The first five atom37 places (N, CA, C, CB, O) and aatype in JSON, in Angstrom:
{
  "aatype": [12, 0, 7, 16, 11, 1, 1, 18, 11, 1, 19, 0, 15, 1, 1, 10, 2, 12, 17, 10, 15, 10, 18, 1, 8, 15, 9, 19, 8, 0, 10, 10, 0, 12, 1, 18, 12, 19, 3, 15, 11, 15, 10, 6, 1, 16, 9, 1, 4, 6],
  "atom_mask": [
    [1, 1, 1, 1, 1],
    [1, 1, 1, 1, 1],
    [1, 1, 1, 0, 1],
    [1, 1, 1, 1, 1],
    [1, 1, 1, 1, 1],
    [1, 1, 1, 1, 1],
    [1, 1, 1, 1, 1],
    [1, 1, 1, 1, 1],
    [1, 1, 1, 1, 1],
    [1, 1, 1, 1, 1],
    [1, 1, 1, 1, 1],
    [1, 1, 1, 1, 1],
    [1, 1, 1, 1, 1],
    [1, 1, 1, 1, 1],
    [1, 1, 1, 1, 1],
    [1, 1, 1, 1, 1],
    [1, 1, 1, 1, 1],
    [1, 1, 1, 1, 1],
    [1, 1, 1, 1, 1],
    [1, 1, 1, 1, 1],
    [1, 1, 1, 1, 1],
    [1, 1, 1, 1, 1],
    [1, 1, 1, 1, 1],
    [1, 1, 1, 1, 1],
    [1, 1, 1, 1, 1],
    [1, 1, 1, 1, 1],
    [1, 1, 1, 1, 1],
    [1, 1, 1, 1, 1],
    [1, 1, 1, 1, 1],
    [1, 1, 1, 1, 1],
    [1, 1, 1, 1, 1],
    [1, 1, 1, 1, 1],
    [1, 1, 1, 1, 1],
    [1, 1, 1, 1, 1],
    [1, 1, 1, 1, 1],
    [1, 1, 1, 1, 1],
    [1, 1, 1, 1, 1],
    [1, 1, 1, 1, 1],
    [1, 1, 1, 1, 1],
    [1, 1, 1, 1, 1],
    [1, 1, 1, 1, 1],
    [1, 1, 1, 1, 1],
    [1, 1, 1, 1, 1],
    [1, 1, 1, 1, 1],
    [1, 1, 1, 1, 1],
    [1, 1, 1, 1, 1],
    [1, 1, 1, 1, 1],
    [1, 1, 1, 1, 1],
    [1, 1, 1, 1, 1],
    [1, 1, 1, 1, 1]
  ],
  "atom_positions": [
    [[-97.72, 49.61, -28.11], [-97.14, 50.43, -30.05], [-98.81, 51.19, -30.87], [-96.38, 48.33, -31.77], [-99.0, 52.06, -31.72]],
    [[-99.75, 50.25, -30.01], [-101.01, 51.03, -30.65], [-100.59, 52.61, -30.3], [-102.71, 50.51, -29.85], [-100.25, 53.21, -31.32]],
    [[-100.55, 53.19, -29.44], [-100.36, 54.37, -29.0], [-99.35, 54.91, -29.84], [0.0, 0.0, 0.0], [-100.08, 55.74, -30.37]],
    [[-98.4, 55.07, -30.31], [-97.16, 55.59, -30.96], [-97.43, 55.33, -32.48], [-95.74, 54.84, -30.4], [-97.0, 56.09, -33.34]],
    [[-98.16, 54.19, -32.77], [-99.14, 54.09, -34.18], [-100.41, 55.63, -34.56], [-100.29, 52.36, -33.83], [-100.4, 56.21, -35.65]],
    [[-101.41, 56.02, -33.39], [-102.06, 56.69, -33.37], [-101.75, 57.59, -33.0], [-102.74, 56.44, -33.09], [-102.75, 58.24, -32.72]],
    [[-100.13, 58.58, -32.6], [-99.5, 59.84, -32.66], [-99.32, 59.85, -34.26], [-98.08, 59.97, -31.69], [-99.67, 60.79, -34.96]],
    [[-98.72, 58.69, -34.72], [-97.82, 58.63, -35.69], [-98.75, 59.77, -36.87], [-97.5, 56.85, -36.17], [-98.56, 60.92, -37.25]],
    [[-100.1, 58.4, -37.22], [-101.48, 58.86, -37.94], [-101.79, 60.72, -37.68], [-102.96, 57.77, -37.08], [-101.98, 61.57, -38.55]],
    [[-101.76, 60.87, -36.35], [-101.99, 62.43, -36.16], [-101.19, 63.5, -36.56], [-102.08, 62.7, -34.96], [-101.49, 64.69, -36.62]],
    [[-100.27, 63.02, -36.8], [-99.19, 63.82, -37.29], [-98.76, 63.81, -38.85], [-98.08, 63.42, -36.53], [-98.81, 64.64, -39.77]],
    [[-98.46, 62.92, -38.75], [-98.71, 62.59, -40.3], [-100.01, 63.44, -41.49], [-99.14, 60.94, -40.16], [-99.81, 64.07, -42.53]],
    [[-101.2, 63.12, -40.81], [-102.61, 64.26, -40.87], [-101.97, 65.61, -41.24], [-103.57, 64.51, -39.18], [-101.91, 66.36, -42.21]],
    [[-101.51, 65.53, -39.97], [-101.95, 66.83, -39.42], [-100.61, 67.87, -40.39], [-101.86, 66.82, -37.31], [-100.61, 69.1, -40.49]],
    [[-99.79, 67.1, -40.86], [-98.33, 67.41, -42.34], [-98.88, 66.95, -42.85], [-96.7, 66.92, -42.61], [-98.08, 66.03, -42.97]],
    [[-99.44, 66.73, -43.23], [-100.42, 66.22, -44.63], [-101.73, 67.49, -44.67], [-101.31, 64.19, -44.31], [-102.57, 67.89, -45.47]],
    [[-101.54, 67.61, -44.06], [-102.41, 69.33, -44.3], [-101.83, 70.75, -44.21], [-103.5, 69.57, -43.18], [-102.22, 71.82, -44.67]],
    [[-100.92, 70.46, -43.58], [-100.18, 72.03, -44.14], [-99.33, 71.36, -45.35], [-98.9, 73.04, -42.73], [-99.38, 71.97, -46.42]],
    [[-98.83, 70.61, -45.31], [-98.01, 70.54, -47.16], [-99.85, 70.62, -48.21], [-96.7, 67.97, -47.59], [-99.61, 71.2, -49.27]],
    [[-100.89, 70.35, -48.15], [-102.05, 70.79, -49.04], [-102.62, 71.73, -48.86], [-102.93, 70.12, -49.15], [-103.53, 72.19, -49.55]],
    [[-101.84, 72.44, -47.27], [-102.47, 74.15, -47.62], [-101.61, 75.2, -47.82], [-103.31, 74.79, -46.45], [-101.71, 76.43, -47.71]],
    [[-100.36, 74.13, -48.26], [-99.23, 75.47, -48.32], [-99.24, 74.68, -50.09], [-97.18, 75.49, -46.89], [-98.12, 74.99, -50.48]],
    [[-99.74, 74.08, -50.95], [-100.03, 73.66, -52.19], [-100.38, 74.62, -52.65], [-100.83, 72.73, -52.39], [-99.64, 75.42, -53.23]],
    [[-102.09, 74.77, -52.4], [-103.66, 75.32, -52.12], [-102.7, 77.13, -52.48], [-104.64, 74.81, -49.79], [-102.82, 77.77, -53.53]],
    [[-101.98, 77.48, -51.45], [-101.38, 78.44, -51.41], [-100.8, 79.15, -52.45], [-100.76, 78.24, -50.75], [-101.09, 80.27, -52.87]],
    [[-99.58, 78.07, -52.98], [-99.04, 77.99, -53.93], [-99.64, 78.62, -55.2], [-98.83, 76.87, -53.96], [-99.31, 79.68, -55.73]],
    [[-100.75, 77.6, -55.63], [-102.03, 77.45, -56.94], [-102.42, 78.76, -56.65], [-103.52, 76.14, -56.84], [-102.17, 79.52, -57.59]],
    [[-103.16, 79.53, -55.29], [-103.64, 80.84, -55.69], [-102.64, 81.77, -56.03], [-104.41, 81.41, -54.72], [-103.14, 82.63, -56.76]],
    [[-101.83, 81.92, -55.88], [-100.44, 82.39, -56.03], [-99.6, 82.53, -57.68], [-99.65, 81.32, -55.1], [-99.33, 83.39, -58.53]],
    [[-99.52, 81.83, -57.56], [-99.21, 81.11, -58.95], [-100.3, 81.89, -60.09], [-99.55, 79.19, -58.81], [-99.92, 82.21, -61.21]],
    [[-101.65, 82.12, -59.6], [-102.56, 82.48, -60.55], [-102.67, 83.9, -60.8], [-103.76, 81.98, -60.22], [-102.79, 84.36, -61.94]],
    [[-102.61, 84.78, -59.49], [-102.92, 85.65, -59.16], [-101.55, 86.83, -59.68], [-103.34, 85.34, -57.8], [-101.85, 87.96, -60.05]],
    [[-99.73, 86.26, -59.61], [-99.1, 86.61, -60.77], [-99.52, 85.94, -61.99], [-97.82, 86.44, -60.6], [-98.53, 86.52, -62.45]],
    [[-100.07, 85.22, -63.09], [-100.44, 84.44, -63.79], [-101.36, 85.9, -64.1], [-100.89, 82.9, -63.28], [-101.39, 86.51, -65.17]],
    [[-101.69, 86.06, -63.51], [-102.86, 87.02, -64.01], [-102.75, 88.42, -64.09], [-103.94, 86.9, -63.25], [-103.41, 89.1, -64.88]],
    [[-101.95, 88.85, -63.31], [-100.92, 90.08, -62.9], [-100.01, 90.13, -63.92], [-100.07, 89.92, -61.5], [-99.59, 91.28, -64.05]],
    [[-99.6, 89.49, -64.58], [-98.44, 89.68, -66.16], [-99.67, 90.2, -66.98], [-97.5, 87.82, -67.11], [-99.79, 91.39, -67.25]],
    [[-101.06, 88.75, -67.56], [-101.25, 89.16, -67.75], [-102.13, 91.26, -68.0], [-101.04, 88.19, -67.71], [-102.46, 92.09, -68.85]],
    [[-102.09, 91.04, -66.71], [-103.02, 92.33, -66.42], [-102.0, 93.66, -67.83], [-102.82, 92.95, -63.99], [-102.32, 94.38, -68.77]],
    [[-100.08, 93.04, -66.7], [-99.14, 94.29, -68.05], [-99.36, 94.34, -68.84], [-97.97, 94.37, -68.58], [-99.58, 95.32, -69.55]],
    [[-99.41, 92.89, -69.11], [-98.5, 93.14, -70.48], [-100.07, 93.92, -72.08], [-97.52, 90.76, -71.03], [-99.98, 94.25, -73.27]],
    [[-101.38, 93.86, -70.9], [-102.29, 94.3, -71.47], [-102.38, 95.47, -71.69], [-103.09, 94.0, -71.09], [-102.66, 96.04, -72.75]],
    [[-102.03, 96.1, -70.17], [-101.57, 97.5, -69.64], [-101.0, 98.68, -70.91], [-100.21, 97.14, -68.51], [-101.14, 99.8, -71.41]],
    [[-100.1, 97.06, -70.91], [-98.24, 98.39, -72.13], [-99.6, 98.42, -73.28], [-95.56, 96.91, -73.29], [-100.32, 99.36, -73.61]],
    [[-99.58, 97.44, -73.58], [-100.55, 96.88, -75.2], [-101.23, 98.64, -75.24], [-102.39, 94.99, -74.9], [-100.54, 99.63, -75.46]],
    [[-102.3, 98.63, -75.05], [-103.45, 99.92, -73.93], [-102.09, 101.06, -73.72], [-104.26, 99.0, -71.62], [-102.65, 102.02, -73.19]],
    [[-101.27, 101.26, -73.8], [-100.93, 101.8, -73.63], [-99.89, 102.47, -74.8], [-100.87, 101.42, -72.71], [-100.18, 103.47, -75.46]],
    [[-99.04, 101.97, -74.89], [-98.57, 102.11, -76.66], [-99.31, 101.93, -77.67], [-97.65, 101.25, -77.13], [-98.9, 101.86, -78.83]],
    [[-100.53, 101.82, -77.27], [-101.59, 102.38, -78.3], [-102.29, 103.52, -79.13], [-102.22, 102.18, -77.96], [-102.59, 103.82, -80.28]],
    [[-102.38, 104.09, -77.48], [-102.8, 105.29, -77.61], [-101.52, 106.37, -77.48], [-103.91, 105.45, -76.59], [-101.72, 107.58, -77.57]]
  ]
}
């Protein structure tokens, strides 16, 4: 019984780490997308101004 519990804990921690890394990646991607959108908007503005 103790062995299965330990194994379950290991699997759970691995799954948690996977989810955390996915979450971190999604946050980074969202930030990059936001920055890209802002950059493209500012670029459009500068092109219109010229």
